[in-house]
N, C-alpha and C positions, 0 to 999 in steps of 0.2 A: 612628630611620627612619620610623615611621609618620607623624612631623609634617612631613616634607619630602616624603615620596613620594606620588603620586596614591592616590587611594581605589579600590578595585576592588568593583564591585557584582556578585556571584554571583546569577543567577537561577535557581531550582531549582522546577520543577513536580513535584508529588509525588503524581500520582493512582496509587492502588494500589502504594505504593512502601514500605509500611511494613518488608517483609522486607530491603529493600536500604538504606535511607537512611541507616542508622547508618556503614554503609561510606563512603559519599559524604560525610557531615560529619565522619568521622574523617580523611578524606583532606584535607579544608579546613583542619583544625585543626593537621595537619602540615606545612602550606606554610611555605617559608622566608621568603615574604612575608607580613607580618602585617596589613598596612593593607587590609583587606577586610572586606565585609559581605555576608551572604547573606540574600536574602527567599524563603521556603519557602511555596509556595502549593500546599494540598492539593488544590485544583479539585473539591471536593465528593467526596472520595474515601470510599468507604465502610469502609475499613479503619482500624487503629489508628494511622496515621501522626502524628495530633496527640499522642497519648500518648508514641509513641516519640521525638519531636521534643522534648517538654517538657522532660525532663531536660537537653537541650543549650542550650535557652533560658535556663534557670534559672542556668546556669554560664557563658554567654558573651554579652555583649551585642551582639557581633556578629550573633547569630544570631536572626532574627526569623520568625516563624509567622503565617501568614494563612490564613483560610478563605474561600473562595468557592464559588459554585454551580457545578457543572460545565459548562465552556464549551470545553474543549481546551487543548492545549499551548500553542498560540500566544495566547490571551488570558491564561493563566496567566503567561506570561514578560512579556506587556505589563503585567499587575499587578504583578508583581515588580518591573518596571523603574520603575513610578510610585511604588513605595514606597522606593526607594533614591535615591542621589545621586551615586554615583560617577563621576569622569570616565570610567573604562573600564567596560565590561561584558562579563562571562564567563559564558553560561550554563553549567549542568552539571546533567544529568539525574539524578534521584535514584537511579538504578541503576548509574550511571557513577562513575569515581573519577579524581583527579588524581595524578601522582607530585610528591613534596614540592617541587620545584623549578620546576613549570611556571608558575605565577604569577609568580613573580620572573624568569623569563626572558622571559616576554612582555612585562612592563612595562619590563625594562631594554632589549628590543630596540625599542620604541616610543618611548623616550627617545633612543636612539642613532640612529634614523631617523624624524624627526617627520613625514616625508611619508607614512608607512605607513598604510592603511586597516584592515589586518586582520594577526592574527598568530595562528598555530596550529603544530601540531607533528606528527611521526609519532606514530601510536597502537599499541596493542596492544588486540587482541580477546580477550575471555575469556568465561567461562560454557559455553553450549553449542557454541562455536565456540572452537578453540585456535589455528588457525593465522591469523595476520595477514598480508594483503597490504599492501605500502606505497602510499600514495597521494602524489600531487604535483599541485601546482596548476601549471597549464600555460598560463594566460592565461584572459582573459575569453571568448574565442571558445570554448575548450574547456568552460569553465563552464556556457556556455548550452546546451551539448549534453550534458552530464553533470556530476554534483555530485563535487566531489572535496574539499570541505571539511566536516568533521564539524560537529556544533552547536556544541561546546566550544571555540570560537575568540574571541579577544579582539578587541574593536572599541571606538571612542569613542561615548560616549554622544551627542554632538552628530551622528553619523551615524545612530544609531538613531532620534532625534527627526526628523532630517531626512526619511528614508522612511516615517516612521509606524508603526514596530515592526513585528510579525510579522502576517501576514495572516490574521485570524480565519475568513475565508470559504473558505480552501483546502479542497478535499474530503477527499483521504485521504493526509494526511500530506505529506512532502517540504516542509514549511514552511521548513526551514533552506535549502535550494535556492532556493526562491523569495527569500528574504530576502538571500541573498548575491547573487543576480542584481541585486535592487533597490539594494543597498549599494554594488557596485562597477560599474565600467564599464572600458572598454579602457585607461584610463590608470592605474588604481587599481594601487598598489604592494601585494603582499601578500608576506608573509615566512613562511616555513615552518622551525621549527626541526627540526633532523634527528633528534633524539633522541625516542623514543617515551615521552612524558609525559602521555599521556591514555589511559585504558583505558575500551574500550566493550565493555559487557555484551551478549551475545546470548543471548536467551531464546527457548524454542521458541514461546512464546506471545506474543511482545512484538509492539508495534506496529509496530517495523520490520520484523518479519517478516510481518506481517498485510497491511501496506500494499504488499507486493510481489504481491499477488494482481493477476494480468493485467488485468482489466477495470478496477479501481480506479486501478491505475498509468496507464493510458491515458488515464482521466478526468482525473485530476491533471496530468499531463503536458499535455493541451490546455488545461486551466485556465491553467498557467503561461505555455504559449506565447501565450494570447490576452492575458494582463495584461501581458505584457512584450513585446508585439508590436514596439512601437519599438526596443527593444534589438535583437531578432532580426533586422530587417529592415534595421537600420542596421550590424550586423556582418555580415550575410548577406543582401546585397541581393535575392537570388533565393530567399529563405526559403519564400516561398509555393509557389514551384514545387518545392522540395524536398520539402515535406510533401505535395504532392500525388503526387510521385514515390513517398515511402514509403506513401502510402495505397494507391497502385496495387499496392505489392508486398505490403502485408498482405493486400489483397483476394484476390490469387494466392494467397498462402500459405493462406488460410481454404478457397479453392475446393480446393486441393491436398489439403489436410487431410479433406475431406469426401468424396474420390473413394475408390472401391475399389482394391485392389492391382492387378487387371488394368487398370483404367482407368489408374492412375499409370504403368504400364510403356508403355502403348500411347501416352500422351502423351509419354512420355520418348523413345521410339523415333521419334515424328512430330516431336519438337523443338518441342511446344506447350506446355511445361510453364509 
């Protein structure tokens, strides 16, 4: 099978993930699809991730480890991509895992539907959060408003190269959302496998939690809007007007929060909220 089926390159940033990376690598070793390679990039990690990974690299030539200075997850993924050669790319953060059939299902879907741009699945959340809410891709217009594609989706290397990889300048996370906006457009075909074959770990101190600080989130959204303004104005011709309206609502909300309770009641009665 490995001689005829395409190679899949797994990109694995591993900053401060020594505690979890064995689970991630074990999930790769359990894949029913065996023609894969993984480039693990420690991104200047201060923990013993290199020592943890060594026992895997010594036993399986598909597993490669690289040390770089700390430049963030986007730079780590880009470096991992530069060290691999697979036709398909599949990111996997070092604290997450795949179910055994995920890679095989993604490749089979691409082979059955050559026009697809991206394949992913339903997910399971685990760790500090146990309840999982299903996610669905409802088209590019919805993607521009909110991301519903997790990082561990499969896409073609030629598309990675076309968009220049992940943005290393993005301020506070959301690099996946920005990447999908660049990779896709209104005509792109996306397929979602309805089985939960990806396991997404939630940690109380994880980067995914930290990034949801209100101010950082606002800064990053503004960066994504500015960078992809051509896409936004193409899909939403009055996007600037929509932004101005939202900014007005945000300003009114901040004024409301600063008011005392008597003042809020008075404005509510007067209808000047």
